[in-house]
Structures are given as C-alpha cells and as structure tokens.
DRENVEXNU-435175 format. One record per residue (C-alpha): x, y, z; residue in three letters; residue number from 1. Coordinates in Angstrom, 2 decimals. Example, Ala and Ser with C-alpha at 12.3 -4.5 7.8 and 13.67 -1.06 7.14 Angstrom:
{pt {12.30,-4.50,7.80},'ALA',1},
{pt {13.67,-1.06,7.14},'SER',2},
//
This chain:
{pt {0.00,0.00,0.00},'MET',1},
{pt {1.09,3.57,-0.68},'ASN',2},
{pt {2.17,5.27,2.53},'GLN',3},
{pt {2.38,8.89,3.57},'GLN',4},
{pt {5.23,10.20,5.69},'ASP',5},
{pt {2.88,12.15,7.93},'LYS',6},
{pt {-0.05,10.20,9.31},'LYS',7},
{pt {-3.41,11.94,8.97},'THR',8},
{pt {-6.85,11.37,10.40},'ASP',9},
{pt {-8.81,8.52,8.82},'LEU',10},
{pt {-12.46,9.02,7.89},'THR',11},
{pt {-14.45,5.80,7.67},'VAL',12},
{pt {-17.94,5.09,6.33},'ALA',13},
{pt {-19.91,2.13,7.70},'LEU',14},
{pt {-22.39,0.94,5.07},'LEU',15},
{pt {-25.15,-0.77,7.03},'GLN',16},
{pt {-27.78,-2.27,4.71},'ALA',17},
{pt {-29.85,-5.32,3.92},'SER',18},
{pt {-28.57,-8.06,1.61},'ILE',19},
{pt {-30.59,-9.71,-1.16},'VAL',20},
{pt {-30.18,-13.45,-0.69},'TRP',21},
{pt {-27.68,-15.03,-3.10},'GLU',22},
{pt {-28.08,-12.20,-5.63},'ALA',23},
{pt {-24.61,-10.70,-6.23},'PRO',24},
{pt {-25.57,-8.31,-9.03},'GLN',25},
{pt {-28.48,-6.81,-7.08},'GLN',26},
{pt {-26.29,-6.34,-4.05},'ASN',27},
{pt {-23.47,-4.74,-6.00},'ARG',28},
{pt {-26.02,-2.31,-7.47},'THR',29},
{pt {-27.42,-1.54,-4.01},'GLN',30},
{pt {-24.02,-0.90,-2.46},'TYR',31},
{pt {-22.88,1.15,-5.46},'ALA',32},
{pt {-25.83,3.47,-4.77},'ALA',33},
{pt {-24.88,3.73,-1.09},'LEU',34},
{pt {-21.30,4.56,-2.03},'LEU',35},
{pt {-22.49,7.14,-4.54},'GLU',36},
{pt {-24.72,8.77,-1.94},'ALA',37},
{pt {-21.93,9.34,0.59},'LEU',38},
{pt {-22.20,12.99,1.59},'ALA',39},
{pt {-18.51,13.45,2.31},'ALA',40},
{pt {-15.17,12.21,1.11},'GLU',41},
{pt {-14.01,9.17,3.06},'VAL',42},
{pt {-10.78,7.21,3.30},'ASP',43},
{pt {-12.27,3.75,3.96},'VAL',44},
{pt {-15.77,2.41,3.25},'ALA',45},
{pt {-16.73,-0.81,5.06},'VAL',46},
{pt {-19.41,-3.23,3.84},'LEU',47},
{pt {-20.95,-6.15,5.81},'PRO',48},
{pt {-19.84,-9.78,5.76},'GLU',49},
{pt {-20.77,-11.64,2.54},'MET',50},
{pt {-22.31,-8.44,1.19},'PHE',51},
{pt {-23.07,-9.95,-2.23},'THR',52},
{pt {-24.97,-13.04,-1.04},'THR',53},
{pt {-25.85,-13.02,2.63},'GLY',54},
{pt {-24.45,-15.64,5.01},'PHE',55},
{pt {-25.04,-18.59,2.69},'THR',56},
{pt {-23.84,-22.13,3.26},'MET',57},
{pt {-24.07,-22.86,-0.48},'ALA',58},
{pt {-20.78,-21.47,-1.81},'PRO',59},
{pt {-20.86,-23.95,-4.69},'HIS',60},
{pt {-23.82,-21.96,-6.06},'ALA',61},
{pt {-22.56,-18.39,-5.60},'VAL',62},
{pt {-18.79,-18.30,-4.96},'ALA',63},
{pt {-16.62,-16.31,-7.36},'GLU',64},
{pt {-12.91,-16.48,-8.04},'ASN',65},
{pt {-10.46,-13.62,-7.65},'MET',66},
{pt {-10.93,-12.70,-11.31},'GLN',67},
{pt {-14.71,-12.57,-10.90},'GLY',68},
{pt {-17.16,-9.66,-11.16},'PRO',69},
{pt {-17.18,-8.66,-7.48},'THR',70},
{pt {-13.41,-8.18,-7.24},'VAL',71},
{pt {-13.57,-6.17,-10.47},'ALA',72},
{pt {-16.45,-4.14,-9.03},'TRP',73},
{pt {-14.53,-3.40,-5.83},'LEU',74},
{pt {-11.51,-2.23,-7.81},'LEU',75},
{pt {-13.73,-0.02,-9.96},'GLU',76},
{pt {-15.60,1.49,-7.00},'GLN',77},
{pt {-12.43,2.13,-4.98},'ALA',78},
{pt {-10.89,4.00,-7.91},'LYS',79},
{pt {-14.10,5.92,-8.61},'LYS',80},
{pt {-14.65,6.98,-4.98},'LYS',81},
{pt {-10.95,7.57,-4.23},'HIS',82},
{pt {-11.21,5.47,-1.09},'CYS',83},
{pt {-10.40,1.97,0.13},'ALA',84},
{pt {-13.37,-0.43,0.22},'ILE',85},
{pt {-13.65,-3.44,2.53},'VAL',86},
{pt {-16.11,-6.33,2.53},'GLY',87},
{pt {-16.21,-10.12,2.58},'SER',88},
{pt {-17.27,-12.41,-0.27},'VAL',89},
{pt {-17.65,-16.15,-0.84},'ALA',90},
{pt {-14.55,-16.98,-2.88},'ILE',91},
{pt {-13.41,-20.20,-4.53},'LYS',92},
{pt {-9.62,-20.50,-4.53},'ASP',93},
{pt {-8.34,-23.75,-6.01},'GLY',94},
{pt {-10.41,-26.55,-4.53},'GLU',95},
{pt {-11.41,-24.58,-1.43},'HIS',96},
{pt {-14.12,-22.08,-0.57},'TYR',97},
{pt {-13.34,-19.16,1.73},'TYR',98},
{pt {-15.26,-16.42,3.48},'ASN',99},
{pt {-12.72,-13.85,2.28},'ARG',100},
{pt {-12.43,-10.24,3.36},'LEU',101},
{pt {-11.15,-8.00,0.57},'LEU',102},
{pt {-9.44,-4.66,1.25},'PHE',103},
{pt {-9.11,-2.74,-2.03},'VAL',104},
{pt {-7.26,0.58,-2.29},'SER',105},
{pt {-7.95,3.34,-4.85},'PRO',106},
{pt {-4.58,2.51,-6.43},'GLU',107},
{pt {-5.71,-1.06,-7.10},'GLY',108},
{pt {-3.83,-2.79,-4.29},'ASP',109},
{pt {-5.69,-5.79,-2.92},'LEU',110},
{pt {-5.22,-7.38,0.52},'THR',111},
{pt {-7.16,-10.47,1.60},'THR',112},
{pt {-8.06,-12.07,4.90},'TYR',113},
{pt {-9.81,-15.46,5.10},'ASP',114},
{pt {-12.07,-15.93,8.12},'LYS',115},
{pt {-10.20,-17.96,10.73},'ARG',116},
{pt {-13.10,-18.83,13.01},'HIS',117},
{pt {-15.73,-20.35,10.76},'THR',118},
{pt {-19.11,-20.47,12.50},'PHE',119},
{pt {-19.63,-24.11,13.43},'THR',120},
{pt {-23.17,-23.51,14.72},'LEU',121},
{pt {-24.34,-22.71,11.18},'ALA',122},
{pt {-22.16,-25.32,9.47},'GLY',123},
{pt {-19.76,-22.77,8.01},'GLU',124},
{pt {-16.80,-24.92,9.07},'SER',125},
{pt {-18.12,-27.75,6.89},'GLU',126},
{pt {-18.20,-25.80,3.61},'VAL',127},
{pt {-15.62,-23.01,4.03},'TYR',128},
{pt {-11.93,-23.55,4.76},'SER',129},
{pt {-10.24,-21.83,7.69},'GLN',130},
{pt {-7.93,-18.93,6.96},'GLY',131},
{pt {-4.32,-18.62,8.08},'THR',132},
{pt {-3.32,-14.99,7.29},'GLN',133},
{pt {-2.71,-12.46,10.05},'ASP',134},
{pt {-5.09,-9.98,8.41},'GLY',135},
{pt {-2.90,-6.89,8.85},'ILE',136},
{pt {-2.96,-4.18,6.18},'VAL',137},
{pt {-1.28,-0.77,6.18},'GLU',138},
{pt {-3.13,2.12,4.58},'TYR',139},
{pt {-2.34,5.85,4.71},'LYS',140},
{pt {0.09,5.19,7.54},'GLY',141},
{pt {-2.49,3.33,9.64},'TRP',142},
{pt {-2.09,-0.32,10.54},'LYS',143},
{pt {-5.48,-2.05,10.31},'ILE',144},
{pt {-6.36,-5.54,11.59},'CYS',145},
{pt {-9.03,-7.27,9.47},'LEU',146},
{pt {-11.48,-9.72,11.05},'ARG',147},
{pt {-14.86,-11.30,10.24},'ILE',148},
{pt {-17.92,-11.81,12.48},'CYS',149},
{pt {-17.34,-14.95,14.65},'TYR',150},
{pt {-13.67,-13.92,15.06},'ASP',151},
{pt {-15.03,-11.28,17.47},'LEU',152},
{pt {-15.65,-13.93,20.14},'ARG',153},
{pt {-11.98,-14.95,20.29},'PHE',154},
{pt {-9.84,-12.22,21.87},'PRO',155},
{pt {-6.54,-14.07,21.54},'VAL',156},
{pt {-6.82,-14.06,17.73},'TRP',157},
{pt {-7.47,-10.30,17.75},'SER',158},
{pt {-4.99,-9.30,20.46},'ARG',159},
{pt {-2.75,-6.38,19.56},'ASN',160},
{pt {0.59,-8.12,19.26},'ALA',161},
{pt {1.55,-6.18,16.11},'SER',162},
{pt {0.82,-2.64,17.32},'ASP',163},
{pt {-2.07,-2.09,14.97},'TYR',164},
{pt {-4.14,1.09,15.23},'ASP',165},
{pt {-7.56,-0.10,14.04},'VAL',166},
{pt {-9.45,-3.36,14.54},'LEU',167},
{pt {-12.16,-3.92,11.92},'LEU',168},
{pt {-14.98,-6.48,11.90},'TYR',169},
{pt {-17.58,-7.10,9.20},'THR',170},
{pt {-20.53,-9.28,10.18},'ALA',171},
{pt {-23.92,-10.92,9.75},'ASN',172},
{pt {-24.68,-10.88,13.48},'TRP',173},
{pt {-28.27,-11.89,14.44},'PRO',174},
{pt {-30.68,-10.10,16.74},'ARG',175},
{pt {-30.77,-12.61,19.65},'PRO',176},
{pt {-27.05,-12.09,20.35},'ARG',177},
{pt {-26.73,-8.41,19.49},'ILE',178},
{pt {-25.92,-7.43,23.09},'HIS',179},
{pt {-22.82,-9.64,22.80},'ALA',180},
{pt {-21.87,-7.83,19.57},'TRP',181},
{pt {-22.07,-4.41,21.24},'ASP',182},
{pt {-20.19,-5.55,24.33},'THR',183},
{pt {-17.43,-7.43,22.53},'LEU',184},
{pt {-16.70,-4.59,20.12},'LEU',185},
{pt {-16.17,-2.27,23.09},'GLN',186},
{pt {-14.07,-4.89,24.88},'ALA',187},
{pt {-11.83,-5.45,21.85},'ARG',188},
{pt {-11.24,-1.69,21.59},'ALA',189},
{pt {-10.41,-1.32,25.29},'ILE',190},
{pt {-8.15,-4.35,25.68},'GLU',191},
{pt {-6.21,-3.59,22.49},'ASN',192},
{pt {-5.97,0.20,22.96},'MET',193},
{pt {-7.15,0.68,19.38},'ALA',194},
{pt {-10.09,2.02,17.43},'TYR',195},
{pt {-12.62,-0.75,16.80},'CYS',196},
{pt {-15.00,-0.73,13.82},'ILE',197},
{pt {-17.95,-3.11,13.50},'GLY',198},
{pt {-20.26,-3.25,10.48},'VAL',199},
{pt {-23.36,-5.45,10.62},'ASN',200},
{pt {-26.19,-5.90,8.15},'ARG',201},
{pt {-29.92,-5.28,8.62},'VAL',202},
{pt {-32.96,-7.18,7.37},'GLY',203},
{pt {-34.01,-10.85,7.43},'THR',204},
{pt {-32.61,-13.81,5.51},'ASP',205},
{pt {-34.57,-16.83,4.15},'PRO',206},
{pt {-33.53,-18.86,7.21},'ASN',207},
{pt {-35.55,-16.50,9.39},'GLY',208},
{pt {-32.54,-14.80,10.99},'HIS',209},
{pt {-33.07,-11.11,11.74},'GLU',210},
{pt {-30.15,-8.68,11.72},'TYR',211},
{pt {-30.56,-5.40,13.67},'PRO',212},
{pt {-27.48,-3.52,12.53},'GLY',213},
{pt {-25.75,-1.91,15.52},'HIS',214},
{pt {-22.79,-0.87,13.36},'SER',215},
{pt {-20.46,1.36,15.35},'ALA',216},
{pt {-16.98,2.76,15.88},'VAL',217},
{pt {-15.38,2.80,19.34},'TYR',218},
{pt {-12.26,4.59,20.51},'ASP',219},
{pt {-9.47,2.99,22.55},'ALA',220},
{pt {-11.36,3.56,25.81},'LEU',221},
{pt {-14.56,2.04,24.44},'GLY',222},
{pt {-16.46,5.29,23.86},'ALA',223},
{pt {-18.70,5.29,20.77},'ALA',224},
{pt {-17.62,7.70,18.02},'LEU',225},
{pt {-20.71,6.73,16.01},'CYS',226},
{pt {-23.53,4.24,16.51},'GLY',227},
{pt {-24.54,1.72,17.47},'PRO',228},
{pt {-27.29,2.35,14.93},'LEU',229},
{pt {-30.31,0.03,14.92},'GLU',230},
{pt {-32.28,-1.27,11.95},'GLU',231},
{pt {-31.84,1.59,9.48},'LYS',232},
{pt {-30.08,1.06,6.15},'ALA',233},
{pt {-27.64,3.95,5.91},'THR',234},
{pt {-24.01,5.04,6.07},'ALA',235},
{pt {-22.42,6.11,9.35},'LEU',236},
{pt {-19.34,8.34,9.31},'LEU',237},
{pt {-16.56,8.60,11.88},'ALA',238},
{pt {-13.14,10.21,11.87},'THR',239},
{pt {-10.27,8.42,13.61},'LEU',240},
{pt {-7.78,10.86,15.06},'ASN',241},
{pt {-4.16,9.73,14.95},'TRP',242},
{pt {-2.80,12.23,17.49},'ASP',243},
{pt {-5.49,11.40,20.04},'SER',244},
{pt {-4.75,7.68,19.79},'LEU',245},
{pt {-1.02,8.18,20.23},'GLN',246},
{pt {-1.49,10.59,23.14},'ALA',247},
{pt {-3.75,8.10,24.89},'LEU',248},
{pt {-1.28,5.25,24.38},'ARG',249},
{pt {1.48,7.42,25.81},'THR',250},
{pt {-0.63,8.40,28.81},'GLN',251},
{pt {-1.86,4.85,29.38},'LEU',252},
{pt {0.84,2.46,28.08},'PRO',253},
{pt {-1.16,-0.70,28.87},'PHE',254},
{pt {0.09,-2.54,25.78},'LEU',255},
{pt {3.60,-2.59,27.22},'GLU',256},
{pt {2.36,-5.04,29.87},'ASP',257},
{pt {0.67,-7.50,27.48},'ARG',258},
{pt {1.46,-11.19,27.84},'ASP',259},
{pt {3.68,-12.92,25.30},'GLU',260},
{pt {2.61,-16.27,23.88},'PHE',261},
{pt {2.38,-18.07,20.56},'GLU',262},
{pt {-0.78,-19.07,18.69},'LEU',263},
{pt {-1.16,-22.65,17.55},'ARG',264},
//
C-alpha cells in the first residue's frame, strides 16, 4: 500500500444495509448506490460480511474467483470513490471455498483475509476452509487488523501483538445475540488500545434470521464515536484521530504489559 510520511486522520464510512439473498448483481447495485450517496469524502468504506450473497452455506452456487465480477467491481468502486473499500465475499480458490475479506485501495492494491473462526453452529466450518493470514494491512500510515464476524468472540486471535491502530470487523450478526456484539466490540477496543470498527447488516434472511445492525466505531477507551445504529439502512461516518490515539497510548501504556505467547 502507498504510505504517507505524515499520518493523517482517517475518515471511515460504515455501510449498514440489507442483503438480497444469493443475488450478487443486485447487491453490487445496491451498495454502489450507497457509495455514490456518501455525503462526504471518506478514506475507507466498510461493507458487511458476505455483502453480495448473505451468510449462505451454499458457496458452490454463488462463490466467485479472484478474477470474478465482485473483485472487479470493488476495484472499480475504490478508484471511482478515491477510497479503500472493505467487505467479505464467498470466494473459490483452487479446490477450497473461503469467506474472504477483501481490502481494495484506490490505487488497485488488494489485501485479503480469510475468516479464521468459521461459524460451526451454522455449518460454516463444513463448507468453508479456515484462513491462516494475520489480516494486517497498512493504509495511509495506519495499521489495520481485518477480522470477520465470529472472530469477534476470540480475543486471543485479535490481540494487539503487532501494534495495529484499528481493529475492523464485518458481520452478519443476528438479533438474539446483538448485546454480545455491542459488548465485545467495546471490549476489543479497550483491551487492544485501538479504534474498533464493526459493520453489521440489517434485514431478514430466508432462514428467518433477523439482523438489527448496531454498526459502530469505538475509541481505545470504548467510547462510541458513532452508533450503534439500529435497523436503518444507511451510512455512518466517523473520523479516527491519529494524534489522540497516540497521546492516549502514551498516557496509558497498557500494551507494554501484554502477555507474550504463541498461537497454535
């Protein structure tokens, strides 16, 4: 990624919307309209998990490859809007299917993160392979940690061992457990002394699961910069301030006391 010598504030847009079930073209059209309607220039626009299909367990029917129309669409939209765009898609890579988060820059750089914690309760672990990347991307001088939905429940996988500045989750998180979503996003921000972004969808899928949104951005002390916003399909904007984050980490150097251990 292209870097700037002087780090600037980072403006993010959280695109909280419904998802048409297993209809990639309709969803790309919907999210293109949301991107077009953004009232201000942004640096990063974040879309929900599996934004082209919904949380489907039928990747054989809808998965694309990395040369497919959704990757091309992301590259086109990022260039057009002069901002990075982030969202996960069902991807077929070789003989495996992945729930893959794509981070696309305006310059055409592409970083991927495959969901590590596939959701066993829904059978995701049976049809999607587990990812192995660390999910760290650097953009405009900011180090961003990419994660997907169920990863939020596992703090060790998201712990700030690499001195990242932003922790980002995209999700299809259902209504019955939305209190956990709100609480865990705040906890991940506080324990990692980092901004934490969470983008969830709204609407209902054919399996009867309701999604109430609650997209939000929290600062390193767990205070909400925007959201959590219920139900409504819209874009939320928040500006992450670099100087404030660094001043807080200097004042409260909690990360210096973190435990050291290796993941298996």
